[in-house]
C-alpha positions in Angstrom: 13.9 3.7 -38.3 12.9 4.2 -42.0 10.4 6.7 -42.4 10.2 8.1 -38.8 11.4 11.7 -37.5 14.7 11.0 -35.3 13.6 13.6 -32.9 10.8 11.1 -31.9 13.1 8.9 -30.3 16.1 8.8 -29.4 18.5 6.1 -30.9 22.4 6.3 -29.5 25.0 5.2 -30.9 25.1 1.5 -31.7 27.4 -0.4 -29.0 27.4 -4.3 -29.0 24.9 -5.8 -26.1 28.3 -7.6 -25.2 30.2 -4.7 -24.5 27.5 -3.2 -22.3 27.1 -7.0 -20.3 31.0 -6.6 -19.9 30.7 -3.1 -18.6 27.7 -3.9 -15.9 30.0 -6.9 -14.8 33.1 -4.9 -14.3 30.6 -2.3 -11.9 28.8 -5.0 -10.5 32.5 -5.8 -9.1 33.4 -3.0 -8.3 30.2 -2.9 -5.7 30.9 -6.1 -4.3 34.6 -4.9 -3.8 33.4 -1.9 -1.6 33.3 -2.7 2.4 34.2 -1.0 5.1 34.5 2.4 4.6 35.2 4.8 1.4 38.0 7.3 1.7 37.4 10.7 1.1 39.7 11.3 -2.2 37.2 8.4 -4.3 34.0 8.8 -5.4 30.9 7.1 -4.2 28.2 5.8 -5.8 24.4 4.5 -4.4 22.5 2.2 -6.3 19.1 1.5 -4.8 16.6 -0.7 -6.1 13.4 -1.4 -5.8 12.1 -5.0 -3.5 8.8 -6.5 -4.4 7.4 -3.3 -6.4 5.4 -5.6 -9.2 2.9 -7.1 -6.5 3.2 -3.3 -4.6 2.2 -1.6 -8.0 -0.5 -3.9 -9.5 -2.7 -3.7 -5.9 -2.0 0.5 -6.1 -3.2 0.5 -9.9 -6.4 -1.4 -8.2 -6.8 0.1 -5.8 -7.1 3.5 -7.9 -4.0 4.9 -6.5 -1.9 4.9 -9.9 -3.2 4.8 -13.3 -5.2 1.4 -14.2 -3.0 0.6 -16.8 0.5 1.8 -19.3 2.9 4.1 -17.9 2.5 5.9 -14.4 3.5 9.3 -14.2 2.7 9.0 -10.7 4.9 6.5 -9.9 7.5 8.3 -11.9 7.1 11.2 -9.7 7.5 9.4 -6.8 10.7 8.1 -7.5 11.8 11.5 -8.7 10.9 12.8 -5.3 13.0 10.2 -3.1 16.1 10.8 -5.5 16.0 14.7 -4.8 15.8 14.1 -1.2 19.1 11.5 -1.5 20.9 14.0 -3.4 20.1 16.8 -0.8 20.7 14.3 2.3 24.4 12.8 0.9 25.2 16.1 -1.2 25.4 14.3 -3.8 26.7 15.5 -7.5 24.2 14.2 -9.9 21.5 11.2 -9.6 19.6 9.3 -12.0 16.2 7.3 -11.7 14.5 5.3 -14.7 12.0 2.2 -13.4 12.6 1.7 -9.7 15.6 2.1 -9.1 17.6 5.0 -8.9 21.6 6.1 -8.4 23.2 8.8 -6.4 27.1 10.3 -7.0 28.9 11.4 -4.1 31.7 13.4 -5.3 34.9 13.2 -3.4 35.2 15.4 0.1 37.1 18.8 0.5 40.7 19.1 1.4 41.0 21.8 3.9 44.6 23.1 4.7 45.9 20.5 2.3 44.5 17.7 4.1 41.8 15.3 2.8 38.5 15.4 4.5 36.6 11.9 4.7 33.2 11.6 3.3 29.8 12.2 5.6 29.7 8.9 8.2 33.0 8.5 7.7 32.4 6.7 4.6 31.5 3.6 6.3 29.7 1.6 3.5 27.5 -0.6 5.7 25.9 2.8 7.6 25.8 4.6 4.5 23.8 1.8 2.3 21.3 1.2 5.4 20.7 4.8 5.9 20.2 5.9 2.2 17.7 2.3 2.0 15.7 3.2 4.7 15.4 6.9 4.1 14.3 6.2 0.7 11.9 3.5 1.9 10.2 5.8 4.2 9.7 9.0 1.8 8.4 6.3 -0.9 5.9 5.2 1.3 4.9 8.6 2.7 4.4 10.3 -0.6 2.6 7.0 -1.4 0.5 6.5 1.4 -0.3 10.9 1.1 -1.6 9.7 -2.4 -4.0 7.6 -0.6 -5.3 9.4 1.3 -6.1 12.2 -1.4 -7.6 9.4 -3.6 -9.8 8.4 -0.7 -8.8 4.8 -0.4 -7.4 2.8 2.5 -4.0 1.5 3.1 -4.8 -1.8 4.8 -3.4 -3.6 1.4 -0.3 -1.8 1.1 0.6 -2.3 4.5 0.8 -6.1 4.1 3.1 -5.7 1.0 5.7 -3.1 2.4 7.2 -1.8 -0.9 11.1 -1.4 -0.1 14.8 -0.7 -0.8 18.1 -2.3 -0.9 21.3 -0.3 -1.6 24.7 -1.0 -3.3 27.4 0.9 -2.4 30.3 1.5 -4.9 33.8 3.1 -4.8 35.9 5.4 -7.8 38.8 6.8 -8.2 37.4 9.2 -10.8 33.9 10.9 -12.5 35.6 8.7 -15.9 35.4 5.5 -13.9 31.9 6.6 -11.8 29.9 7.6 -14.7 30.5 4.0 -16.0 27.4 3.2 -13.7 25.4 6.0 -14.7 25.6 4.8 -18.5 25.1 1.3 -17.6 22.3 1.8 -16.0 21.2 4.7 -19.1 21.4 2.0 -21.5 19.5 -0.3 -19.2 16.4 2.5 -19.4 16.7 2.2 -23.0 15.9 -1.0 -23.4 13.3 -1.9 -20.7 11.6 1.3 -21.6 10.9 0.3 -25.2 10.0 -2.8 -24.2 7.6 -1.6 -20.8 5.7 0.6 -23.6 5.4 -2.1 -26.1 4.4 -5.0 -23.0 1.6 -2.3 -22.0 0.5 -1.2 -25.4 -3.0 -2.9 -26.1 -2.6 -5.4 -29.2 1.2 -6.1 -28.9 1.0 -9.3 -28.4 3.8 -12.2 -27.6 5.2 -11.8 -31.4 5.7 -8.0 -31.0 7.2 -8.2 -27.4 10.1 -10.4 -28.9 11.3 -8.5 -31.2 14.5 -6.4 -30.6 14.5 -2.9 -30.0 14.6 -0.9 -33.1 11.6 -3.4 -34.6 9.7 -2.1 -31.3 10.1 1.2 -31.6 9.0 0.9 -35.4 6.1 -1.0 -33.9 5.3 1.6 -31.4 5.8 4.6 -34.5 3.9 2.9 -36.6 0.7 2.3 -34.1 1.1 6.2 -33.1 2.9 5.7 -29.7 5.6 7.9 -29.9 7.1 9.6 -28.7 7.0 8.0 -25.2 7.0 10.1 -21.8 10.4 11.1 -21.3 10.6 9.4 -18.1 9.9 6.7 -19.4 12.4 6.5 -22.4 15.1 8.0 -21.0 14.9 8.4 -17.3 15.4 11.4 -15.2 18.7 13.1 -14.4 19.0 15.8 -11.6 22.1 17.3 -11.1 23.9 20.1 -9.1 24.9 23.4 -10.2 25.7 27.3 -8.7 23.3 29.5 -9.1 23.4 33.7 -8.5 20.9 34.6 -6.0 20.2 37.6 -4.2 20.9 37.1 0.2 20.7 39.2 3.0 24.1 40.2 4.7 22.9 40.9 8.3 26.2 42.1 9.4 25.4 44.9 6.7 22.1 45.2 6.5 22.1 45.0 2.3 21.4 42.4 -0.5 23.8 40.8 -1.8 24.5 38.2 -4.8 26.4 34.8 -4.0 26.5 31.6 -5.2 24.2 28.9 -4.1 24.0 24.9 -5.0 21.0 23.9 -6.5 19.6 20.8 -8.2 18.1 21.1 -11.3 16.8 18.6 -13.7 18.3 18.1 -16.6 16.4 16.7 -20.0 17.3 14.9 -22.8 18.5 11.5 -23.6 21.0 10.3 -20.9 23.7 8.8 -23.3 23.5 11.7 -25.8 24.1 14.3 -22.7 27.0 11.6 -21.8 28.0 11.9 -25.5 27.9 15.7 -25.8 29.7 16.2 -22.1 26.8 17.9 -21.7 25.6 16.2 -18.4 26.4 19.1 -15.9 25.0 22.7 -17.0 27.2 25.3 -16.6 27.3 27.3 -13.2 26.3 31.0 -12.7 29.2 33.5 -12.4 29.6 36.3 -10.1 30.1 39.8 -11.9 
């Protein structure tokens, strides 16, 4: 964007929209073809999407549970909390959330004494999809119910809307295949995040809202609305890494250094992280 510091907003190397659409069709087709059980040697993905959230968000804004307008940090924090819960429950390797959706990437199961183990729940697609959707819905509603109590507002209106999630399961032979889903959703966020920011900015109007992404970013810059909140612009990535911690050995009664898997947020534009092969931070090593 002419005259704008590139650090204010990341613009990925251009890939024609038709290519992203083709990629999305391929990923969605893979999800539709995933049924029965996912073999333990394959990557499994869980893509959750919010249902009935538009009305729920309007009501929560009206009641004072969420911010009255614009980007909602409270809503974003709740989605990130749901993402962490699902990553921990399903032992995911990486997760991503933007807007009212999230994706969990579950790596192949371990090989024990030369034998490939199966995924949890034997990789049963229907079982895992229903469990993920119900668990995420329960956690989301509980988180926002707590916000309602803190804000001193009743739950009557929310109980009539019951925001909830659906879930699609995908199966991929490698991380190189599975990450196509991450790239596709990150591209979607790069477009919709900017459009959402323009839509909620007073004075934008239909003429500005109908412009292309680059022109919208230029308009936001000219009116002093950049940078956007990081989650709105790029979404949030959380990955599992090994970190060195001090643990207690009950047999010897001593403190020893050990490696444990923890979930960390990786900041930065997702497409740029993928371009630089920087989605996964380096694990710690024991001396």
